[in-house]
gemmi code that builds the backbone of each chain (N, CA, C; Angstrom):
import gemmi

chains = {
    "A": [
        ("MET", (6.648, 34.133, 0.280), (6.340, 33.511, 1.399), (6.443, 31.936, 1.229)),
        ("ARG", (6.858, 31.340, 2.291), (7.063, 29.864, 2.254), (5.688, 29.174, 2.249)),
        ("SER", (5.376, 28.368, 1.334), (4.037, 27.738, 1.372), (4.120, 26.289, 0.909)),
        ("PHE", (3.809, 25.364, 1.754), (3.785, 23.978, 1.293), (2.575, 23.153, 1.840)),
        ("TRP", (1.932, 22.626, 0.874), (0.752, 21.824, 1.146), (1.089, 20.414, 1.374)),
        ("PHE", (0.267, 19.789, 2.175), (0.435, 18.218, 2.490), (0.293, 17.455, 1.202)),
        ("PRO", (1.028, 16.411, 0.889), (0.776, 15.534, -0.176), (-0.465, 14.752, 0.056)),
        ("THR", (-1.719, 15.285, 0.093), (-2.853, 14.622, 0.475), (-3.241, 13.422, -0.344)),
        ("TRP", (-3.036, 13.643, -1.767), (-3.458, 12.648, -2.632), (-2.484, 11.338, -2.612)),
        ("LEU", (-1.235, 11.705, -2.749), (-0.200, 10.682, -2.672), (-0.262, 9.879, -1.333)),
        ("ALA", (-0.575, 10.538, -0.273), (-0.603, 9.914, 1.060), (-1.714, 8.855, 1.113)),
        ("GLN", (-2.743, 8.881, 0.305), (-3.839, 8.026, 0.306), (-3.480, 6.582, -0.077)),
        ("PRO", (-2.881, 6.391, -1.236), (-2.302, 5.072, -1.582), (-1.278, 4.658, -0.615)),
        ("ALA", (-0.375, 5.581, -0.112), (0.558, 5.220, 0.791), (0.014, 4.560, 2.058)),
        ("ALA", (-1.231, 5.194, 2.405), (-1.867, 4.614, 3.610), (-2.403, 3.255, 3.395)),
        ("LEU", (-2.727, 2.979, 2.237), (-3.427, 1.652, 1.980), (-2.415, 0.562, 1.666)),
        ("VAL", (-1.152, 0.887, 1.431), (-0.118, -0.136, 1.042), (0.782, -0.377, 2.233)),
        ("GLU", (0.765, -1.520, 2.679), (1.691, -1.835, 3.783), (3.180, -1.787, 3.403)),
        ("GLY", (3.882, -1.251, 4.237), (5.429, -1.187, 3.967), (5.804, 0.018, 3.017)),
        ("SER", (4.732, 0.880, 2.691), (5.062, 1.948, 1.782), (5.917, 2.945, 2.474)),
        ("LYS", (6.458, 3.919, 1.669), (6.989, 5.111, 2.241), (6.529, 6.241, 1.471)),
        ("LEU", (6.039, 7.344, 2.102), (5.701, 8.599, 1.391), (6.847, 9.544, 1.468)),
        ("ILE", (7.269, 10.024, 0.349), (8.405, 10.933, 0.248), (7.878, 12.181, -0.374)),
        ("ASP", (8.021, 13.327, 0.214), (7.681, 14.601, -0.334), (8.932, 15.515, -0.153)),
        ("ALA", (9.684, 15.546, -1.387), (11.103, 15.998, -1.441), (11.048, 17.672, -1.167)),
        ("PRO", (10.327, 18.355, -1.794), (10.519, 19.773, -1.742), (10.439, 20.445, -0.322)),
        ("PRO", (9.406, 20.033, 0.462), (9.370, 20.826, 1.770), (10.461, 20.224, 2.720)),
        ("HIS", (10.852, 19.103, 2.493), (11.992, 18.497, 3.293), (13.378, 18.777, 2.675)),
        ("ARG", (13.373, 19.611, 1.587), (14.575, 19.948, 0.996), (15.490, 18.774, 0.572)),
        ("LEU", (14.819, 17.775, 0.053), (15.631, 16.614, -0.440), (15.879, 16.714, -1.897)),
        ("THR", (17.198, 16.322, -2.193), (17.509, 16.369, -3.605), (17.228, 14.955, -4.338)),
        ("PHE", (17.463, 14.869, -5.537), (17.310, 13.610, -6.282), (18.291, 12.613, -5.595)),
        ("GLU", (19.547, 12.973, -5.348), (20.571, 12.019, -4.682), (20.065, 11.624, -3.350)),
        ("ASP", (19.291, 12.455, -2.541), (18.835, 11.907, -1.313), (17.782, 10.915, -1.451)),
        ("VAL", (16.938, 11.026, -2.541), (15.761, 10.190, -2.742), (16.037, 8.869, -3.449)),
        ("ALA", (16.977, 9.033, -4.351), (17.164, 7.756, -5.190), (17.615, 6.535, -4.538)),
        ("PRO", (18.468, 6.513, -3.479), (18.803, 5.268, -2.773), (17.561, 4.652, -2.110)),
        ("GLU", (16.607, 5.378, -1.702), (15.436, 4.792, -1.145), (14.535, 4.259, -2.236)),
        ("ALA", (14.561, 4.987, -3.333), (13.612, 4.559, -4.400), (14.043, 3.236, -5.107)),
        ("VAL", (15.414, 3.152, -5.154), (15.866, 1.852, -5.977), (15.900, 0.581, -5.021)),
        ("GLU", (15.582, 0.854, -3.668), (15.496, -0.208, -2.673), (14.027, -0.874, -2.975)),
        ("ARG", (13.233, -0.237, -3.614), (11.840, -0.604, -3.724), (11.624, -1.438, -5.019)),
        ("ASP", (10.434, -2.014, -5.079), (9.926, -2.745, -6.218), (9.093, -1.934, -7.105)),
        ("LEU", (8.310, -0.877, -6.410), (7.270, -0.024, -7.073), (7.522, 1.275, -6.612)),
        ("VAL", (7.518, 2.272, -7.574), (7.569, 3.712, -7.193), (6.360, 4.437, -7.889)),
        ("VAL", (5.729, 5.149, -7.218), (4.519, 5.983, -7.754), (4.723, 7.390, -7.502)),
        ("LEU", (4.771, 8.111, -8.623), (5.030, 9.569, -8.689), (3.667, 10.416, -8.916)),
        ("HIS", (3.394, 11.321, -7.978), (2.231, 12.256, -8.237), (2.738, 13.303, -9.217)),
        ("THR", (2.157, 13.382, -10.364), (2.674, 14.414, -11.345), (1.556, 15.544, -11.605)),
        ("SER", (1.882, 16.427, -12.438), (0.978, 17.509, -12.878), (1.567, 18.047, -14.133)),
        ("THR", (0.704, 18.775, -14.935), (1.136, 19.271, -16.166), (2.420, 20.001, -16.071)),
        ("PRO", (2.491, 21.091, -15.107), (3.776, 21.812, -15.074), (5.074, 21.047, -14.637)),
        ("SER", (4.819, 19.942, -13.890), (6.092, 19.395, -13.389), (6.331, 18.024, -14.223)),
        ("PHE", (5.372, 17.785, -15.154), (5.453, 16.367, -15.815), (6.848, 16.148, -16.459)),
        ("ALA", (7.475, 17.144, -17.119), (8.737, 16.853, -17.890), (9.761, 16.578, -16.850)),
        ("SER", (9.807, 17.230, -15.789), (10.811, 17.023, -14.670), (10.502, 15.688, -13.964)),
        ("ASP", (9.204, 15.290, -13.891), (8.875, 14.066, -13.252), (9.339, 12.824, -14.165)),
        ("VAL", (9.085, 13.038, -15.430), (9.614, 11.996, -16.419), (11.165, 11.814, -16.264)),
        ("ARG", (11.823, 12.888, -16.265), (13.229, 12.859, -16.005), (13.701, 12.058, -14.710)),
        ("THR", (12.882, 12.321, -13.726), (13.151, 11.673, -12.376), (12.917, 10.076, -12.626)),
        ("ALA", (11.731, 9.846, -13.242), (11.412, 8.406, -13.420), (12.573, 7.723, -14.328)),
        ("GLU", (13.008, 8.373, -15.306), (14.029, 7.791, -16.160), (15.316, 7.569, -15.373)),
        ("ALA", (15.742, 8.466, -14.474), (16.889, 8.424, -13.649), (16.801, 7.191, -12.782)),
        ("PHE", (15.583, 6.948, -12.168), (15.319, 5.839, -11.347), (15.607, 4.550, -12.160)),
        ("LYS", (15.002, 4.539, -13.386), (15.052, 3.400, -14.190), (16.471, 3.074, -14.538)),
        ("GLU", (17.178, 4.028, -14.868), (18.726, 3.868, -15.143), (19.501, 3.133, -14.084)),
        ("ARG", (19.142, 3.442, -12.811), (19.785, 2.893, -11.638), (19.170, 1.514, -11.335)),
        ("LYS", (17.923, 1.306, -11.676), (17.372, -0.074, -11.455), (16.384, -0.329, -12.535)),
        ("PRO", (16.753, -1.023, -13.641), (15.998, -1.087, -14.724), (14.597, -2.052, -14.492)),
        ("GLY", (14.684, -2.809, -13.478), (13.512, -3.673, -13.204), (12.480, -2.897, -12.300)),
        ("LEU", (12.884, -1.675, -11.903), (11.808, -1.049, -10.981), (10.511, -0.670, -11.781)),
        ("LYS", (9.435, -0.976, -11.102), (8.080, -0.639, -11.823), (7.796, 0.843, -11.413)),
        ("ILE", (7.490, 1.661, -12.316), (7.173, 2.984, -12.035), (5.868, 3.417, -12.660)),
        ("GLY", (4.976, 3.991, -11.808), (3.677, 4.586, -12.237), (3.429, 5.967, -11.801)),
        ("MET", (2.462, 6.616, -12.507), (2.179, 7.970, -12.231), (0.711, 8.169, -11.900)),
        ("ILE", (0.430, 9.085, -10.996), (-0.949, 9.490, -10.675), (-1.025, 10.977, -10.739)),
        ("GLY", (-2.276, 11.461, -10.803), (-2.477, 12.932, -10.824), (-3.361, 13.314, -11.975)),
        ("ALA", (-3.997, 14.555, -11.946), (-4.773, 14.945, -12.974), (-4.222, 14.901, -14.404)),
        ("LYS", (-2.923, 15.161, -14.556), (-2.319, 15.226, -15.916), (-2.458, 13.852, -16.499)),
        ("VAL", (-2.132, 12.737, -15.830), (-2.162, 11.353, -16.351), (-3.558, 10.843, -16.401)),
        ("ALA", (-4.523, 11.337, -15.586), (-5.858, 10.903, -15.694), (-6.550, 11.415, -16.875)),
        ("VAL", (-6.189, 12.676, -17.306), (-6.843, 13.140, -18.416), (-6.087, 12.692, -19.708)),
        ("GLN", (-4.783, 12.517, -19.758), (-3.905, 12.247, -20.901), (-3.183, 10.940, -20.627)),
        ("PRO", (-3.886, 9.704, -20.336), (-3.099, 8.436, -19.975), (-2.233, 8.088, -21.086)),
        ("GLU", (-2.844, 8.095, -22.370), (-1.905, 7.576, -23.532), (-0.724, 8.405, -23.786)),
        ("GLU", (-1.044, 9.684, -23.905), (0.022, 10.696, -24.195), (1.149, 10.618, -23.051)),
        ("SER", (0.729, 10.504, -21.833), (1.594, 10.347, -20.801), (2.585, 9.164, -20.904)),
        ("LEU", (1.987, 8.024, -21.141), (2.776, 6.769, -21.436), (3.638, 6.816, -22.595)),
        ("ARG", (3.274, 7.581, -23.615), (4.095, 7.667, -24.848), (5.299, 8.755, -24.605)),
        ("ALA", (5.176, 9.458, -23.481), (6.278, 10.520, -23.304), (7.589, 9.781, -22.922)),
        ("SER", (7.438, 8.571, -22.187), (8.751, 8.003, -21.857), (8.504, 6.415, -21.492)),
        ("THR", (9.367, 5.717, -22.012), (9.273, 4.160, -21.628), (9.607, 3.864, -20.211)),
        ("ALA", (10.070, 4.960, -19.531), (10.320, 4.747, -18.160), (8.982, 4.683, -17.209)),
        ("ILE", (7.993, 5.094, -17.884), (6.545, 5.012, -17.177), (5.957, 3.692, -17.432)),
        ("ASP", (5.602, 2.781, -16.513), (5.135, 1.627, -16.778), (3.590, 1.544, -16.819)),
        ("PHE", (2.988, 2.440, -15.987), (1.586, 2.583, -15.951), (1.196, 3.951, -15.397)),
        ("VAL", (-0.039, 4.354, -15.700), (-0.691, 5.489, -15.095), (-2.107, 4.954, -14.528)),
        ("ALA", (-2.374, 5.617, -13.439), (-3.657, 5.215, -12.762), (-4.579, 6.370, -12.849)),
        ("ARG", (-5.798, 6.156, -13.377), (-6.733, 7.235, -13.649), (-7.684, 7.294, -12.448)),
        ("ASN", (-8.433, 8.545, -12.424), (-9.536, 8.637, -11.386), (-9.157, 8.308, -10.072)),
        ("GLU", (-10.012, 7.319, -9.467), (-9.762, 6.899, -8.067), (-8.571, 5.992, -7.936)),
        ("PHE", (-7.463, 6.651, -7.993), (-6.167, 5.950, -8.101), (-5.717, 5.156, -6.871)),
        ("ASP", (-6.169, 5.579, -5.663), (-5.569, 4.975, -4.498), (-5.739, 3.417, -4.420)),
        ("PHE", (-7.001, 3.011, -4.724), (-7.343, 1.524, -4.738), (-6.627, 0.892, -5.921)),
        ("THR", (-6.523, 1.591, -7.014), (-5.717, 1.040, -8.196), (-4.331, 0.826, -7.795)),
        ("ILE", (-3.639, 1.606, -7.108), (-2.287, 1.605, -6.649), (-2.177, 0.432, -5.676)),
        ("LYS", (-3.102, 0.338, -4.849), (-3.136, -0.793, -3.913), (-2.997, -2.098, -4.539)),
        ("GLU", (-3.866, -2.234, -5.613), (-3.915, -3.575, -6.308), (-2.563, -3.766, -7.105)),
        ("VAL", (-2.102, -2.780, -7.674), (-0.715, -2.808, -8.319), (0.362, -3.298, -7.397)),
        ("ALA", (0.331, -2.808, -6.178), (1.387, -3.162, -5.077), (1.015, -4.490, -4.587)),
        ("GLU", (-0.125, -5.098, -4.722), (-0.473, -6.394, -4.221), (-0.043, -7.336, -5.368)),
        ("GLY", (0.417, -6.900, -6.407), (1.003, -7.847, -7.406), (0.029, -8.343, -8.527)),
        ("ARG", (-1.222, -7.748, -8.531), (-2.143, -8.212, -9.468), (-1.782, -7.975, -10.879)),
        ("HIS", (-2.203, -8.770, -11.885), (-1.797, -8.464, -13.182), (-2.377, -7.173, -13.650)),
        ("LEU", (-1.577, -6.380, -14.353), (-2.054, -5.042, -14.710), (-3.383, -5.106, -15.543)),
        ("ALA", (-3.426, -6.155, -16.471), (-4.719, -6.268, -17.207), (-5.953, -6.430, -16.416)),
        ("ASP", (-5.814, -6.791, -15.174), (-7.012, -7.040, -14.316), (-7.416, -5.884, -13.385)),
        ("ILE", (-6.702, -4.720, -13.536), (-6.919, -3.702, -12.596), (-7.742, -2.571, -13.197)),
        ("ALA", (-8.957, -2.231, -12.736), (-9.726, -1.151, -13.319), (-9.039, 0.168, -13.069)),
        ("GLY", (-9.220, 1.010, -14.042), (-8.601, 2.463, -13.884), (-7.088, 2.600, -14.281)),
        ("LEU", (-6.595, 1.598, -14.857), (-5.131, 1.432, -15.187), (-4.941, 1.651, -16.628)),
        ("SER", (-3.922, 2.441, -17.029), (-3.374, 2.406, -18.477), (-2.038, 1.973, -18.309)),
        ("TRP", (-1.470, 1.014, -19.141), (-0.139, 0.453, -18.883), (0.579, 0.082, -20.271)),
        ("ARG", (1.804, -0.188, -20.146), (2.655, -0.370, -21.415), (2.877, -1.999, -21.178)),
        ("LYS", (2.636, -2.622, -22.274), (2.926, -4.163, -22.371), (4.320, -4.321, -22.621)),
        ("PRO", (4.952, -5.536, -22.390), (6.328, -5.753, -22.618), (6.707, -5.496, -24.042)),
        ("ASP", (5.769, -5.693, -25.027), (6.082, -5.491, -26.358), (6.070, -3.983, -26.776)),
        ("GLY", (5.705, -3.137, -25.826), (5.724, -1.696, -26.014), (4.280, -0.995, -26.281)),
        ("THR", (3.319, -1.985, -26.616), (2.125, -1.374, -27.000), (1.388, -0.923, -25.597)),
        ("ILE", (0.529, 0.091, -25.843), (-0.104, 0.744, -24.727), (-1.529, 0.237, -24.557)),
        ("ARG", (-1.912, -0.185, -23.341), (-3.269, -0.740, -23.162), (-3.997, 0.072, -22.133)),
        ("ALA", (-5.312, 0.137, -22.148), (-6.058, 0.821, -21.182), (-7.299, -0.136, -20.674)),
        ("GLN", (-7.347, -0.240, -19.374), (-8.617, -1.052, -18.906), (-9.820, -0.374, -19.436)),
        ("ARG", (-10.833, -1.286, -19.900), (-12.040, -0.749, -20.496), (-12.798, 0.066, -19.420)),
        ("GLY", (-13.372, 1.156, -19.885), (-14.200, 2.027, -18.976), (-13.065, 3.044, -18.341)),
        ("SER", (-13.458, 4.280, -18.410), (-12.474, 5.261, -17.979), (-12.565, 5.497, -16.493)),
        ("ARG", (-13.642, 5.052, -15.851), (-13.808, 5.262, -14.408), (-13.778, 3.930, -13.696)),
        ("ARG", (-13.047, 4.093, -12.542), (-13.026, 2.910, -11.612), (-14.269, 3.001, -10.720)),
        ("PRO", (-15.018, 1.849, -10.541), (-16.207, 1.888, -9.711), (-15.858, 2.277, -8.277)),
        ("ARG", (-16.662, 3.257, -7.812), (-16.282, 3.839, -6.537), (-16.998, 3.008, -5.450)),
        ("LYS", (-16.657, 1.773, -5.222), (-17.270, 1.023, -4.263), (-16.708, 1.229, -2.842)),
        ("HIS", (-15.493, 1.727, -2.696), (-14.852, 1.915, -1.538), (-15.243, 3.276, -0.823)),
        ("GLY", (-15.326, 4.242, -1.566), (-15.824, 5.487, -1.111), (-15.020, 6.451, -0.386)),
        ("ARG", (-14.768, 6.121, 0.868), (-14.062, 7.151, 1.643), (-12.597, 7.232, 1.322)),
        ("SER", (-11.982, 8.371, 1.659), (-10.593, 8.605, 1.602), (-9.846, 7.773, 2.716)),
        ("ALA", (-8.687, 7.219, 2.541), (-7.949, 6.531, 3.477), (-7.541, 7.584, 4.650)),
        ("PHE", (-7.274, 7.023, 5.758), (-6.988, 7.755, 6.895), (-5.402, 7.958, 6.868)),
        ("VAL", (-4.957, 9.242, 6.599), (-3.540, 9.570, 6.238), (-2.699, 10.003, 7.463)),
        ("THR", (-3.363, 10.461, 8.637), (-2.475, 11.049, 9.584), (-1.435, 10.043, 10.047)),
        ("PRO", (-1.636, 8.715, 10.182), (-0.499, 7.896, 10.628), (0.650, 7.893, 9.586)),
        ("VAL", (0.417, 8.121, 8.368), (1.400, 8.089, 7.289), (2.198, 9.473, 7.458)),
        ("TYR", (1.457, 10.591, 7.682), (2.100, 11.906, 7.975), (3.174, 11.740, 9.116)),
        ("LYS", (2.598, 11.168, 10.157), (3.452, 11.066, 11.365), (4.710, 10.206, 11.082)),
        ("ARG", (4.495, 9.062, 10.357), (5.577, 8.159, 10.109), (6.638, 8.720, 9.086)),
        ("ASP", (6.199, 9.467, 8.097), (7.030, 9.789, 6.979), (7.389, 11.169, 6.790)),
        ("LEU", (6.558, 12.052, 7.367), (6.713, 13.543, 7.174), (7.158, 14.290, 8.291)),
        ("VAL", (7.814, 15.414, 8.301), (7.988, 16.403, 9.352), (6.955, 17.463, 9.277)),
        ("VAL", (5.937, 17.346, 10.072), (4.848, 18.275, 9.772), (5.275, 19.808, 9.992)),
        ("GLU", (6.327, 20.034, 10.633), (6.720, 21.508, 10.840), (7.233, 22.008, 9.513)),
        ("ASN", (7.500, 21.203, 8.554), (8.005, 21.633, 7.214), (6.942, 22.168, 6.333)),
        ("TYR", (5.631, 22.141, 6.816), (4.502, 22.586, 5.958), (4.014, 23.899, 6.428)),
        ("PHE", (3.651, 24.779, 5.507), (3.192, 26.028, 5.812), (2.056, 26.363, 4.996)),
        ("GLY", (0.971, 26.966, 5.505), (-0.100, 27.505, 4.732), (-0.256, 28.982, 5.191)),
        ("GLY", (-0.415, 29.858, 4.390), (-0.364, 31.307, 4.838), (-1.458, 31.702, 5.759)),
        ("TYR", (-2.672, 30.972, 5.725), (-3.639, 31.435, 6.504), (-4.043, 30.439, 7.650)),
        ("LEU", (-3.037, 29.512, 7.780), (-3.176, 28.426, 8.874), (-2.187, 28.560, 9.878)),
        ("LYS", (-2.545, 28.166, 11.199), (-1.635, 28.085, 12.193), (-0.424, 27.146, 11.830)),
        ("HIS", (0.729, 27.419, 12.452), (1.845, 26.555, 12.263), (2.289, 25.708, 13.444)),
        ("PRO", (2.365, 24.481, 13.500), (2.210, 23.572, 12.478), (0.812, 23.201, 12.276)),
        ("TYR", (0.406, 22.868, 10.968), (-0.921, 22.405, 10.652), (-0.932, 21.055, 9.935)),
        ("ILE", (-1.983, 20.387, 9.797), (-2.068, 19.225, 8.848), (-3.249, 19.445, 8.056)),
        ("SER", (-3.317, 18.899, 6.850), (-4.615, 19.008, 6.050), (-4.856, 17.659, 5.397)),
        ("PHE", (-5.978, 17.386, 5.145), (-6.443, 15.974, 4.713), (-7.850, 16.067, 4.050)),
        ("TYR", (-8.131, 14.923, 3.326), (-9.506, 14.759, 2.822), (-10.341, 13.769, 3.662)),
        ("THR", (-11.688, 14.112, 3.870), (-12.433, 12.974, 4.550), (-13.562, 12.588, 3.617)),
        ("GLY", (-13.614, 13.052, 2.479), (-14.747, 12.561, 1.628), (-14.254, 12.754, 0.070)),
        ("ARG", (-15.158, 12.226, -0.731), (-14.856, 12.226, -2.104), (-16.154, 12.746, -2.938)),
        ("GLY", (-15.879, 13.254, -4.099), (-16.984, 13.473, -4.951), (-17.750, 14.798, -4.691)),
        ("CYS", (-18.741, 15.023, -5.454), (-19.514, 16.309, -5.240), (-20.932, 15.981, -6.001)),
        ("LYS", (-21.898, 16.616, -5.410), (-23.252, 16.537, -6.029), (-23.356, 17.378, -7.275)),
        ("SER", (-22.383, 18.362, -7.573), (-22.530, 19.216, -8.722), (-21.602, 18.663, -9.712)),
        ("ARG", (-21.850, 18.951, -11.049), (-20.846, 18.671, -12.072), (-20.460, 19.887, -12.843)),
        ("CYS", (-19.963, 20.807, -12.124), (-19.652, 22.094, -12.628), (-18.652, 21.957, -13.882)),
        ("SER", (-18.872, 22.552, -15.033), (-18.090, 22.512, -16.239), (-16.662, 23.078, -15.963)),
        ("PHE", (-16.608, 24.048, -15.087), (-15.346, 24.819, -15.055), (-14.479, 24.047, -13.928)),
        ("CYS", (-14.901, 22.989, -13.210), (-14.201, 22.433, -12.258), (-13.224, 21.313, -12.666)),
        ("LEU", (-12.148, 21.282, -12.098), (-11.095, 20.131, -12.522), (-11.515, 18.795, -12.061)),
        ("TRP", (-12.200, 18.683, -10.997), (-12.455, 17.406, -10.232), (-13.293, 16.547, -10.841)),
        ("PRO", (-14.531, 16.904, -11.582), (-15.276, 15.896, -12.199), (-14.648, 15.118, -13.268)),
        ("GLN", (-13.589, 15.753, -13.979), (-12.958, 15.207, -15.023), (-11.665, 14.373, -14.563)),
        ("THR", (-11.180, 14.494, -13.419), (-10.117, 13.856, -12.929), (-10.332, 12.847, -11.856)),
        ("ILE", (-10.559, 13.238, -10.635), (-10.867, 12.313, -9.601), (-12.331, 11.827, -9.803)),
        ("GLY", (-13.180, 12.815, -10.076), (-14.512, 12.521, -10.686), (-15.434, 11.697, -9.862)),
        ("GLY", (-16.505, 11.234, -10.385), (-17.448, 10.369, -9.818), (-18.511, 11.005, -8.922)),
        ("PRO", (-19.553, 10.373, -8.522), (-20.629, 10.878, -7.758), (-20.218, 10.966, -6.290)),
        ("PRO", (-21.027, 11.740, -5.508), (-20.747, 11.940, -4.121), (-20.947, 10.635, -3.390)),
        ("LEU", (-20.253, 10.510, -2.268), (-20.271, 9.268, -1.458), (-20.295, 9.660, -0.034)),
        ("PRO", (-20.653, 8.721, 0.821), (-20.642, 8.993, 2.336), (-19.225, 9.463, 2.656)),
        ("HIS", (-19.262, 10.470, 3.528), (-18.042, 10.913, 4.046), (-17.604, 10.056, 5.267)),
        ("ARG", (-16.310, 10.139, 5.600), (-15.865, 9.478, 6.824), (-16.638, 9.833, 7.996)),
        ("ALA", (-16.959, 8.867, 8.781), (-17.724, 9.131, 10.045), (-16.970, 10.118, 10.848)),
        ("SER", (-17.736, 11.051, 11.529), (-17.004, 12.055, 12.244), (-16.332, 11.492, 13.445)),
        ("ALA", (-16.591, 10.303, 13.897), (-15.868, 9.740, 15.090), (-14.432, 9.418, 14.570)),
        ("THR", (-14.140, 9.136, 13.437), (-12.815, 8.865, 13.004), (-11.999, 10.048, 12.595)),
    ],
    "B": [
        ("MET", (-7.589, 13.310, 17.096), (-6.621, 13.356, 16.072), (-5.231, 13.509, 16.748)),
        ("GLY", (-5.200, 14.284, 17.900), (-3.992, 14.329, 18.619), (-3.506, 12.962, 19.233)),
        ("GLN", (-4.542, 12.067, 19.211), (-4.155, 10.682, 19.718), (-3.135, 10.014, 18.703)),
        ("ASN", (-3.063, 10.440, 17.519), (-2.137, 9.862, 16.513), (-0.754, 10.400, 16.616)),
        ("GLY", (-0.401, 11.061, 17.698), (0.981, 11.351, 17.975), (1.373, 12.648, 17.272)),
        ("LEU", (0.324, 13.413, 16.891), (0.558, 14.760, 16.194), (0.236, 15.882, 17.169)),
        ("SER", (0.593, 15.762, 18.393), (0.118, 16.776, 19.414), (0.645, 18.135, 19.150)),
        ("GLN", (1.738, 18.280, 18.389), (2.198, 19.668, 18.111), (1.325, 20.395, 17.092)),
        ("VAL", (0.406, 19.666, 16.571), (-0.427, 20.405, 15.454), (-1.413, 21.466, 16.013)),
        ("LYS", (-1.315, 22.591, 15.487), (-2.257, 23.613, 16.040), (-3.407, 24.027, 15.121)),
        ("GLU", (-3.497, 23.374, 13.996), (-4.759, 23.546, 13.123), (-4.911, 22.373, 12.271)),
        ("PHE", (-6.165, 22.010, 12.150), (-6.549, 20.799, 11.346), (-7.453, 21.253, 10.289)),
        ("PHE", (-6.805, 21.224, 9.054), (-7.628, 21.775, 7.884), (-8.180, 20.670, 7.036)),
        ("PHE", (-9.465, 20.673, 7.013), (-10.252, 19.686, 6.125), (-10.166, 20.296, 4.668)),
        ("ASP", (-9.432, 19.603, 3.857), (-9.230, 19.954, 2.455), (-10.447, 19.694, 1.505)),
        ("ASP", (-11.405, 18.971, 1.928), (-12.569, 18.704, 1.283), (-13.161, 19.968, 0.670)),
        ("ASP", (-13.480, 20.027, -0.617), (-14.148, 21.135, -1.262), (-15.496, 21.091, -0.899)),
        ("THR", (-16.090, 19.974, -0.496), (-17.450, 19.734, -0.297), (-17.891, 19.461, 1.012)),
        ("LEU", (-17.059, 19.847, 1.913), (-17.232, 19.306, 3.395), (-18.716, 19.571, 3.886)),
        ("THR", (-19.229, 20.719, 3.508), (-20.444, 21.214, 4.055), (-21.690, 20.856, 3.153)),
        ("ASP", (-21.432, 19.910, 2.219), (-22.526, 19.593, 1.320), (-23.559, 18.734, 2.171)),
        ("ASN", (-23.022, 17.961, 3.083), (-23.771, 17.138, 3.989), (-23.930, 17.803, 5.322)),
        ("LEU", (-25.043, 18.547, 5.335), (-25.251, 19.510, 6.601), (-25.354, 18.634, 7.896)),
        ("PRO", (-26.183, 17.621, 7.942), (-26.307, 16.884, 9.245), (-24.892, 16.205, 9.614)),
        ("ARG", (-24.104, 15.842, 8.637), (-22.844, 15.293, 8.948), (-21.891, 16.387, 9.471)),
        ("VAL", (-21.854, 17.505, 8.849), (-20.908, 18.598, 9.158), (-21.366, 19.068, 10.565)),
        ("GLU", (-22.570, 19.198, 10.937), (-22.985, 19.574, 12.257), (-22.524, 18.653, 13.324)),
        ("GLU", (-22.595, 17.406, 13.087), (-22.180, 16.319, 14.051), (-20.692, 16.497, 14.088)),
        ("LEU", (-20.004, 16.654, 12.981), (-18.554, 16.815, 12.987), (-18.067, 17.989, 13.916)),
        ("ALA", (-18.804, 19.167, 13.642), (-18.538, 20.291, 14.488), (-18.722, 20.128, 15.954)),
        ("ARG", (-19.809, 19.453, 16.296), (-20.121, 19.256, 17.735), (-19.003, 18.361, 18.331)),
        ("GLU", (-18.582, 17.298, 17.610), (-17.541, 16.426, 18.196), (-16.220, 17.143, 18.296)),
        ("ILE", (-15.842, 17.847, 17.227), (-14.602, 18.592, 17.321), (-14.583, 19.714, 18.375)),
        ("GLY", (-15.754, 20.290, 18.576), (-15.899, 21.210, 19.696), (-15.465, 20.740, 20.985)),
        ("LYS", (-15.712, 19.432, 21.247), (-15.441, 18.826, 22.462), (-13.952, 18.707, 22.631)),
        ("LEU", (-13.298, 18.491, 21.495), (-11.813, 18.404, 21.466), (-11.034, 19.731, 21.867)),
        ("GLY", (-11.762, 20.851, 21.625), (-11.172, 22.030, 21.773), (-9.917, 22.328, 20.837)),
        ("ILE", (-10.003, 21.801, 19.625), (-8.968, 22.203, 18.731), (-9.392, 23.173, 17.654)),
        ("VAL", (-8.391, 23.796, 16.965), (-8.682, 24.656, 15.879), (-8.867, 23.842, 14.636)),
        ("TRP", (-9.899, 24.134, 13.815), (-10.040, 23.489, 12.559), (-10.650, 24.343, 11.593)),
        ("SER", (-10.468, 24.032, 10.254), (-10.841, 24.980, 9.267), (-11.145, 24.109, 8.095)),
        ("TRP", (-11.878, 24.511, 6.985), (-12.340, 23.809, 5.864), (-12.486, 24.673, 4.730)),
        ("GLN", (-12.723, 24.080, 3.552), (-13.077, 24.795, 2.358), (-14.511, 24.649, 2.030)),
        ("ARG", (-14.902, 25.605, 1.174), (-16.341, 25.580, 0.802), (-16.597, 26.197, -0.452)),
        ("GLN", (-17.366, 25.826, -1.332), (-17.644, 26.515, -2.489), (-18.588, 27.734, -2.075)),
        ("GLY", (-18.528, 28.734, -2.885), (-19.233, 29.966, -2.463), (-20.679, 30.025, -2.859)),
        ("GLN", (-21.536, 29.049, -2.208), (-22.925, 29.119, -2.377), (-23.570, 28.627, -1.137)),
        ("ARG", (-24.830, 29.064, -1.012), (-25.585, 28.491, 0.182), (-26.054, 27.293, -0.146)),
        ("PRO", (-26.189, 26.303, 0.838), (-26.803, 25.061, 0.692), (-28.248, 25.114, 0.239)),
        ("ALA", (-28.695, 24.287, -0.731), (-30.041, 24.319, -1.244), (-31.010, 23.855, -0.072)),
    ],
}
model = gemmi.Model(1)
for chain_id, residues in chains.items():
    chain = gemmi.Chain(chain_id)
    for i, (resn, *xyz) in enumerate(residues, 1):
        res = gemmi.Residue()
        res.name, res.seqid = resn, gemmi.SeqId(i, " ")
        for name, pos in zip(("N", "CA", "C"), xyz):
            atom = gemmi.Atom()
            atom.name, atom.element = name, gemmi.Element(name[0])
            atom.pos, atom.b_iso = gemmi.Position(*pos), 0.0
            res.add_atom(atom)
        chain.add_residue(res)
    model.add_chain(chain)
structure = gemmi.Structure()
structure.add_model(model)
structure.setup_entities()
């Protein structure tokens, strides 16, 4: 069965960064050659990675860097949140990884702030050494998830997404963060993590 | 939500794992969505609220 979920997490920093573009290649059947010209036009590329896709994502980052050595490339996702140093050591094509509440971290990177001044970031210095901002968690002062539906409309073909138990076409999104429980078997406390926060107001 | 130019959408899925943790909020949300007459769905851990 064809099943594609919306890139809910990558869409959130995309919604916060003016002039961004959200690319979700598999459901749109885009190849590397389709995506690469767009990527090398940019100053900053952020890839959402995962443990099973990491090796492939690293090859993609390296291929972007070959075409544009000055391109800044970062990664987000549970894999790099849990293993920031190991991930950075995997390839010099990765300039930084953003841990935990990465959407606001990425916003600050896109604004051109010095990497050493951005909470929740691990990065590679020009001399090759790897540095991490002190404190593993970014303070959750912002709380709510970004409003992503304008980004979906701008950058995605919603008909390309399918969920087996949802009507077609559908959209999915998050409206809140965190959880009051700290279940030891759950992925989220150790990745996105943090305490519960106010949800988006129902009016929005 | 249809005002955002996604009028073709037939179902709105709240991916929040903890949507129903805040009962007053989810009731308010349900009443507002009810007025819109749209199909919506959500996730929820398998436990009753305390």
